C-alpha positions in Angstrom: 0.0 0.0 0.0 1.4 3.4 -1.0 1.9 5.8 1.9 -0.1 9.1 1.8 1.9 12.0 0.5 1.9 13.8 3.9 3.2 10.8 5.7 7.0 10.7 6.1 8.9 7.4 5.9 11.1 6.8 9.0 14.7 7.5 8.2 15.9 4.4 9.9 19.4 3.8 11.3 22.1 5.4 9.2 19.7 7.3 6.9 19.3 11.0 6.8 16.1 12.8 5.9 16.3 15.5 3.2 15.8 18.2 5.9 18.8 16.8 7.8 20.9 16.7 4.6 20.0 20.2 3.7 20.7 21.4 7.2 24.1 19.7 7.2 24.9 21.2 3.8 24.0 24.7 5.0 26.2 24.2 8.1 29.1 23.0 6.0 28.8 25.9 3.6 29.1 28.2 6.6 32.1 26.3 7.9 33.9 26.7 4.6 33.1 30.4 4.3 34.1 31.1 7.9 37.4 29.3 7.4 38.3 31.3 4.3 37.1 34.5 5.9 39.2 34.0 9.1 42.4 32.6 7.5 42.2 33.1 3.8 43.4 33.0 1.1 43.3 29.2 1.4 43.4 26.4 -1.1 40.6 23.8 -1.1 43.0 21.3 0.5 43.8 23.8 3.3 40.1 24.4 4.0 39.5 20.6 4.1 42.3 20.2 6.6 41.0 23.0 8.8 37.3 21.9 9.0 37.8 18.1 8.8 36.0 17.3 5.6 37.3 15.5 2.5 38.7 17.6 -0.3 36.0 16.3 -2.7 33.3 17.5 -0.3 35.0 20.9 0.2 35.4 21.3 -3.6 31.6 20.8 -4.1 30.9 23.4 -1.4 33.4 25.8 -2.7 32.0 25.6 -6.2 28.6 26.5 -4.8 30.0 29.4 -2.9 31.7 30.7 -6.0 28.5 30.4 -8.0 26.7 32.4 -5.3 29.3 35.2 -5.5 30.6 34.6 -1.9 34.0 33.2 -2.8 36.5 33.9 -5.6 39.6 32.2 -6.9 42.8 34.3 -6.8 44.9 31.9 -8.9 47.6 29.4 -7.9 48.6 29.3 -4.3 52.3 29.7 -3.6 53.5 29.4 -7.2 56.8 27.6 -7.6 56.4 25.0 -4.9 56.9 21.3 -5.6 53.7 19.6 -6.9 50.6 21.1 -8.5 49.6 24.3 -6.6 46.1 24.6 -5.5 44.0 27.6 -6.4 43.8 30.2 -3.6 40.4 31.1 -2.3 39.2 34.4 -0.7 35.9 35.8 0.3 34.5 38.0 -2.5 35.1 41.7 -2.7 31.8 41.9 -4.6 28.4 40.5 -3.8 26.6 40.9 -0.5 27.5 43.8 1.9 26.4 44.6 5.4 24.7 48.0 5.8 25.1 49.5 9.3 23.4 52.6 10.5 23.6 54.6 13.8 21.1 57.1 15.3 23.1 59.2 17.7 21.9 62.1 19.9 23.8 64.5 17.7 24.5 62.6 14.5 23.4 60.0 12.0 25.8 57.6 10.2 25.6 54.8 7.7 28.3 52.6 6.2 28.6 49.5 3.9 31.0 46.7 4.8 31.9 43.9 2.4 32.6 40.3 3.3 36.3 41.1 3.7 35.4 43.6 6.4 36.3 46.7 4.4 34.2 49.8 4.6 33.2 50.5 1.0 30.9 53.5 1.4 30.0 55.9 4.2 27.8 58.9 4.9 27.4 61.0 8.1 25.1 63.9 9.0 25.9 66.0 12.1 23.0 67.6 13.9 20.9 67.4 17.0 18.3 64.6 17.1 17.3 65.1 20.8 13.6 66.0 21.1 12.9 65.6 17.4 10.0 63.3 16.3 11.2 59.9 15.1 9.7 60.4 11.6 11.9 63.3 10.3 15.0 61.7 11.9 14.4 58.4 10.2 13.6 60.1 6.9 17.0 61.7 7.0 18.6 58.3 7.9 16.8 56.7 5.0 18.3 59.2 2.6 21.8 58.3 4.0 21.0 54.6 3.6 20.0 55.2 0.0 23.1 57.1 -0.7 25.4 54.4 0.8 23.5 51.6 -1.0 23.9 53.4 -4.3 27.6 53.9 -3.8 28.0 50.2 -2.7 26.1 49.0 -5.8 28.5 51.1 -8.0 31.3 48.9 -6.4 29.5 45.7 -7.4 27.9 45.1 -4.0 24.3 44.6 -2.9 22.8 45.0 0.5 22.3 41.7 2.4 20.6 43.6 5.3 20.5 46.8 7.4 21.2 46.9 11.1 20.4 50.1 13.0 22.1 51.0 16.3 20.1 53.3 18.6 20.9 54.7 22.1 18.0 53.0 24.0 16.0 50.0 24.9 15.0 47.7 22.0 12.3 45.1 22.2 13.0 41.5 21.4 11.3 41.9 18.0 14.5 43.8 17.0 12.4 46.6 15.4 10.8 48.6 18.2 12.6 51.2 20.3 10.8 50.9 23.6 12.6 53.9 25.2 15.5 56.1 24.2 15.6 58.8 27.0 18.2 61.0 25.4 16.2 61.1 22.1 12.9 61.3 24.0 11.6 58.4 21.8 9.0 55.9 23.2 7.5 52.7 21.6 8.8 53.7 18.2 8.4 51.0 15.5 11.6 51.8 13.4 10.8 49.1 10.8 7.5 50.8 10.0 9.3 54.2 9.5 12.2 52.7 7.6 10.8 50.3 5.0 13.5 48.5 3.0 13.7 45.8 0.3 16.2 43.9 2.5 16.1 42.6 6.1 16.2 45.2 8.9 17.4 44.7 12.4 17.3 47.3 15.2 19.6 47.0 18.2 21.1 48.8 21.2 24.2 50.8 20.3 26.3 49.5 23.2 25.5 45.9 22.2 26.6 46.5 18.7 29.7 48.2 20.1 30.5 45.2 22.2 30.0 42.9 19.1 32.5 45.0 17.2 35.0 44.6 20.0 34.5 40.9 20.0 34.8 40.5 16.2 37.3 43.3 15.4 39.2 43.9 18.7 42.7 42.8 19.3 42.7 40.0 21.9 39.3 40.9 23.3 38.2 38.1 25.7 34.9 36.2 25.2 33.5 37.3 28.6 33.6 41.0 29.2 31.7 44.2 30.0 31.6 46.8 27.3 31.0 50.5 28.3 30.4 53.1 25.6 29.5 56.8 25.9 28.1 59.7 23.9 25.6 62.0 25.6 24.5 58.9 27.6 26.3 55.8 28.7 25.6 52.4 27.4 26.7 49.0 28.6 26.7 45.5 27.2 27.5 42.1 28.8 29.2 39.4 26.6 29.2 35.9 27.9 31.1 33.2 26.0 31.1 35.3 22.9 27.3 36.1 23.0 25.6 39.3 24.1 23.4 38.8 27.2 20.1 40.3 26.3 17.9 39.6 29.4 14.3 38.5 29.5 13.0 41.6 27.6 16.2 42.4 25.7 17.1 45.3 28.1 20.2 44.0 29.7 23.2 46.2 30.0 21.7 49.6 30.9 24.7 50.6 32.9 24.1 54.4 32.4 21.0 54.2 34.6 22.6 52.4 37.5 22.4 54.9 40.4 25.7 55.9 41.9 24.1 58.6 44.2 20.6 57.7 45.3 19.7 61.3 46.0 21.6 62.7 43.0 20.3 64.8 40.1 17.2 63.8 38.1 17.8 61.8 35.0 15.7 61.7 31.8 15.0 58.0 32.5 12.9 59.1 35.6 15.5 58.0 38.2 17.9 60.1 40.2 21.7 59.9 40.6 22.2 57.7 37.5 25.7 57.2 36.2 25.0 59.3 33.1 24.5 62.3 35.4 28.1 62.0 36.5 30.1 60.4 33.6 28.1 61.3 30.5 29.7 63.9 28.1 27.4 66.7 29.1 27.7 65.9 32.8 31.5 66.1 32.6 31.3 69.4 30.6 29.0 70.9 33.3 31.3 69.8 36.0 34.3 71.3 34.2 32.4 74.6 33.7 32.5 74.3 29.9 29.8 74.8 27.3 28.8 71.9 25.0 30.2 72.3 21.5 30.4 70.2 18.3 33.5 68.2 19.4 32.9 67.7 23.1 35.4 64.9 23.6 38.1 66.7 21.6 37.5 69.8 23.8 37.8 67.8 27.0 40.8 65.9 25.8 42.6 69.1 24.7 41.9 70.9 28.0 43.0 67.9 30.0 46.2 67.5 28.0 46.9 71.2 28.6 46.6 70.7 32.3 43.2 72.3 32.9 42.6 71.5 36.6 38.8 71.8 36.4 38.6 69.4 33.4 41.0 67.0 35.1 39.0 67.1 38.3 35.7 66.5 36.4 37.2 63.5 34.5 38.6 62.1 37.7 35.2 62.3 39.4 33.6 60.7 36.3 36.1 57.8 36.5 35.2 57.4 40.2 31.5 57.2 39.3 32.2 54.7 36.5 34.2 52.6 39.0 31.3 52.6 41.5 28.8 51.6 38.8 31.0 48.9 37.3 31.8 47.4 40.7 28.4 45.9 41.1 28.5 44.3 37.6 32.0 43.0 38.1 31.1 41.5 41.5 27.9 39.9 40.1 29.3 38.6 36.8 33.0 38.0 37.3 34.0 39.0 33.7 37.4 38.5 32.2 37.7 42.2 31.7 36.0 45.6 31.0 36.4 47.4 27.7 35.9 51.2 27.5 34.6 52.3 24.1 32.8 55.2 22.5 33.8 58.7 23.7 35.3 57.2 26.9 38.1 55.7 24.8 39.4 59.2 23.9 39.3 60.3 27.6 40.8 57.2 29.0 44.1 58.7 30.2 42.3 60.9 32.7 39.4 58.5 33.5 41.3 55.2 34.1 43.3 56.0 37.2 40.3 56.8 39.4 38.2 54.1 37.7 40.7 51.4 38.4 41.3 52.6 41.9 37.6 52.4 42.7 37.3 48.9 41.1 40.3 47.6 43.1 38.9 49.1 46.3 35.4 47.7 46.0 35.6 44.4 44.1 35.5 41.2 46.1 38.1 39.3 44.0 41.2 40.3 42.2 41.2 43.6 40.3 39.3 43.3 37.0 41.5 44.3 33.9 40.2 47.5 32.1 41.2 47.9 28.4 40.5 50.8 26.0 38.8 50.1 22.7 40.8 50.9 19.6 37.5 51.4 17.7 36.4 54.3 19.9 33.1 56.0 18.8 33.0 54.0 15.5 32.2 50.7 17.4 28.4 50.8 17.2 28.3 51.6 13.5 30.9 49.0 12.7 29.2 46.4 14.9 25.9 47.0 13.2 27.4 46.6 9.7 29.4 43.5 10.7 26.4 41.9 12.3 24.9 41.7 8.8 28.1 40.3 7.4 28.2 37.7 10.1 24.6 36.7 9.2 25.9 35.9 5.6 28.9 34.0 6.9 26.7 32.0 9.3 24.2 31.0 6.6 25.6 31.6 3.1 22.8 29.4 1.6 20.4 32.2 2.5 21.9 34.6 -0.1 22.5 34.2 -3.8 24.5 36.0 -6.5 22.6 39.1 -7.5 24.6 40.0 -10.5 
């Protein structure tokens, strides 16, 4: 009797269902692409050796990745060696690109990154976004996205997706900004305001900054706390190479940890939050300076020149950071703390008091504190690279668009 069409035959011992075979093929395509991305150029034989598959199996996978525009052959590997040289493989400089965008309190930025990690197009608009309705801000962001996509397409690239970094809480749907106090945005569906022909993801700027550190940083551990600053202060927790999102996706809001329970009011509704002591505007106020276009540059220049008020303000900001970080360090026991964003440019004057406070208050050995080399570019780069990683993780989901 013939089985009904909807009834699957049991696979039986040693047999794989089509779904299992397809899933294994997708995973192996990703393994090949990751190997070439991380260590390329590589020959087929070298790839096979690294991922533990036969050369024949790797050749089939490589051919598929070349047809999809994700890998390209560079010619003979190490010409002149004994024996027949293999053809060197590299991830393609054309094809899919990750589009990253950032909504800052005082700027908008967009960039395109290819599979090799190179920035191929970029656009920035300086200007205050605080207190503006989301619609006009997103409309301007959309114009920048269109400009960057057009420039990328002129380079033979096409957008595999768009990731937007925002300074606020983002719901688990990865499209809704639940609350961004320094923008005064609430329950904003960014995907509805920014329709695209490609996948869109919205995320917290500190989380994207932490991912950039993990993927692009030099020797960044897999368990760390990331702290970044602009007008506000963001934080992210990375555990075993993965960001800790929390039940609602709101983990890492270090800027709203109270360091003085009866301190000044904060836009979040609380009092004495870290942002009121270590955010850029707070440090400028404490130093008796007026906010300008290049706040960090102004503070760094004055501090380097020996301005006592600026140095005192930065020292007090470092102390506040140390107090806020102590609780997280004691609770999570990370391998280290990474200072990113604007804080990176002010590290020489923040770190002494920050480290002193951490050493005095933490229960265990002092937690190492490193300075990001990405600085304020971290969130934008992390957003763009998150799209690139999506392609590397599942190359079967994209196809050659030429």
